[in-house]
C-alpha positions, 0 to 999 in steps of 0.5 A: 572355859565353861561347858556352855562355851565348849558347846558354842565352840563345837557349833562354830567349828562345823560350818555350812550345815544350817538353813533358816527355819521357815516362819509362818505368819503367826510366828509371834511378831506384830508389824513395826510400830505395833503395841501388840504383844511381841515375842521372838519365840519360834513356832514348833518345827514341823514336817512337810506333810499336811496336818490333820486338825482336831479343834478343842475349843473356839472363841471361849470367853474367860470372865470368871474362875469356872473351868471351861470343859471340852471333849477331845476325840482323836483324828478319824481312824485312831483308837477311840473313833471320832471324825474331827480329822475329816477323813483326810488321808493319813489321819490314821497315823502314824504321826511324825509330830503332834502340835498344840496351837492356841490363840488368845486375846484380851480386850482393851481396859484394865486387867491383871495377868492371869494364869492359863493351863490346859488339860487332856485326860487329866494331863497338862498340855499347856501352862502359861500366863496372859498378856495385860492390856492397856486402856486403849490397846487390846492384845493378842498372842499365839502359843504352841507346844510340842505334844508328840510325847503325848501320843499314847494319851491322845490315841483315845477320846478324853475329857479336857478342860481349860482353866483361866481364872479371870475377874470382869467387873466395873474395875477389871474390864479386860475380857480374855478369849481363846481358841485351841486345836491340835495338829497331827502331822503324818510321817513322810514317805519312807520316814519312820515315826519317832519313838514316843512314850507308851504310857502317859500318866498325870500328876494333877488335882483330879481326873480332869486335871488341875494344879495342886498348890504347895503352901510350904516346904512340907506340902506335896503333890503325890500320886500312887501308881501301879505301873506296867511290869515292863518299864524300860525308861521313865521321865517326869515333866515338872512345872512349879509356878510361883504364885501369891507371896512366892511370885517374887521369891527371888526378891525375898530375904531371911525372915529376921531381916524382912523388917529393915529390908522391907521385903518378903520372907523365906529367903531367895532359894526355891527348888523342886524335889521329886521322890519315889516312895519317899526317897529322893529321885530327882531335882527340878530347879525353879525358873524365875518366870516374870509375868506381864504385871511383874514390878512395872507392867510397862516393862513388858509392853510389847515384848514379854519375858522369857517363857512368860506366855508358854512355860517349858516343863523341866524333865527329870530322868527317872530311868535309874528307877525303872526296875523298881517301878516295874515290880508290880507294886504300888509306887508313890511319885511326889513333887515338893518345893523346898522353901515354898512360902505360899505358894507354888502351883504344881503339876507333873506328867509321868512318861513311860517307855515299855519293853515291847519284847517282854512282859516283865522287866526287873532291876534295881537302883545301884547308886543314889547320892541325892539328899532329901534337902539341899543345904543353902548357905546364907550370909547377910550384912545389914546395917542401920545408920543413925539417920535410919538409912539401911544398907546391906547385902544378902547372899544365898548359895546352894549346890547339888552334886549327886549320882543316880544309877541303876540297871534293868534287865530287858528283852535285849539284855541288861541296860545300865543308866548312870546320871551325874548331875550338878545344880549350882544356885546363887542369889546376891542382893544389895539394898540401900533404903532411906526416907526418900529412896529404896534400892534393891539390886539382885544378881541370880544365877542357876547353872545345871549340868547333867551327864547321862551314860547308858550302856547295854548289848546295843552299845553305849549312849552318852548325853551331856546337857547344860542350862544357865538361867541368869536373872539380873534385876535392878530396882530404885524408887526415889521420892523427890522434894516436891512429893513426886516420885519415880520407879526405875527398873531394869531386868536382864533375864536369860535362858541358855540350853545345850545338849550333845548326844553320842552313840557308840562314840558318834555325835548324833544330836547336838543342839543349843538354844538361847533366849534373852530379854532385856527391859528397862523403864522409869515409872513416874508418880505425882505427889498424890502417888498416882501413876502418870506414865512411863519414861524411857521404856526400852526392851529387846529379845534375842532368840537363837536356836541351832541344830547341827543336823540342819536347822537354825532359827534366829530372831531379835526384837527391839522396842521403845515407848511401848512400840515395836521398833525393829525385827531382825531375822536370821542373824547368826544362821548364815 
């Protein structure tokens, strides 16, 4: 029984504690029969208080590659002044939840998928890609991100910008527009505000933000900080987005077989490594995001891939290094992508929790078994027959097993933190290539588990977290005797996450989430190679999230021939 199946068993064993999430009108799903962008992803869960709204920008047009600046001013009464909160009661804080909302539209016509990101004070607050329109269908979509951990950054006025490079001309006619705002939810009566980081520091291109492109495995996004001398815990959120040659990195093969397999080089393994002062400090596995133009645009109409419109950062726990980071000296924090092959767009955000009872903490790293580079093992068997037909398999595996441990002396005693983490990756590809056929089948698996033990005078906390990111992709292109051809693609993409926290032996915060997208289509071409349309397009998404403290969300979508055909809510929550 795997760790994830044990987690599922635990959830099922505690009945009667769940209620369905309430869904606002902008929960991401258009009506049945619509061709508009559809996603089953839930909105950010919120308290019942009335939010204070801070607009960032409204109806901005993105028709070139110029960043679109905006000014952020916190709600009235917060440090930094300003009146965007309109003087509403409670707009002085404290905040129970801070939520970014943004709405987007692309006009009907021809346009690529585009990368969009948003920055405040140089820190990334949103990263995703856009929907592609069709000749007669414009598309709209809504995204949200929980920014509660950014409270310290959002407490003062900041410069902001949105970066969404887009080309509009006689060929590429789709015009993208967007609006965004931040909602601040006051704490309910007799409730306490959640603990949030005291310091938020960006790893970005400039003081106003921007990604750093990592062209190869030696490229680094590195920033040097002199940090407060009372750091107690530290985390780094990482986004590494595959672009250009690396967009389909999971389809690539070793360089010596790119010719016969007609595929990209560099192999099919990528991994993000975080270092502190040049020493390995954490690993952020790379999620295989698929954009709305990937392989066959009809695959993603109307249901898009997992996280396509709204990437989730991967959080790396740097707490074993808290004592080192607090020594008052400059420290370099860097991000690199093993195997990067032109290129990955990368950013990070460093979050620090400080010891409010001491001006200085101290500590040291006790154990660090994390190697600088992984050791992927590739096996390949590629054969060319006398008639030129190529068949073969390529398989790459990589496994990490490491422990990071350290202590920090705080105002409430010495706190020990130990992280034991495993990352298992495999990518198995099978090829069949002839003069009339190109077939490539990919089965990729990423499994991540981490056990974090923290103990001090206040007791002991144990956190187990696990994630599985399977991707199955089957692609077959066939040319027929009359010169016509077809391209059949099937994609099964999933993300499963689970977490359990125990405090002094008592289960506190169990949580699980699954997100699965399945899509298939056959794209037809005439004898001149011109696309003449899709055939048999079907897709589905199933999103399920459950928290044993009382919340459950479930939504399933189905589509056929580019139209939404079914929406099912609440399955599994009753």
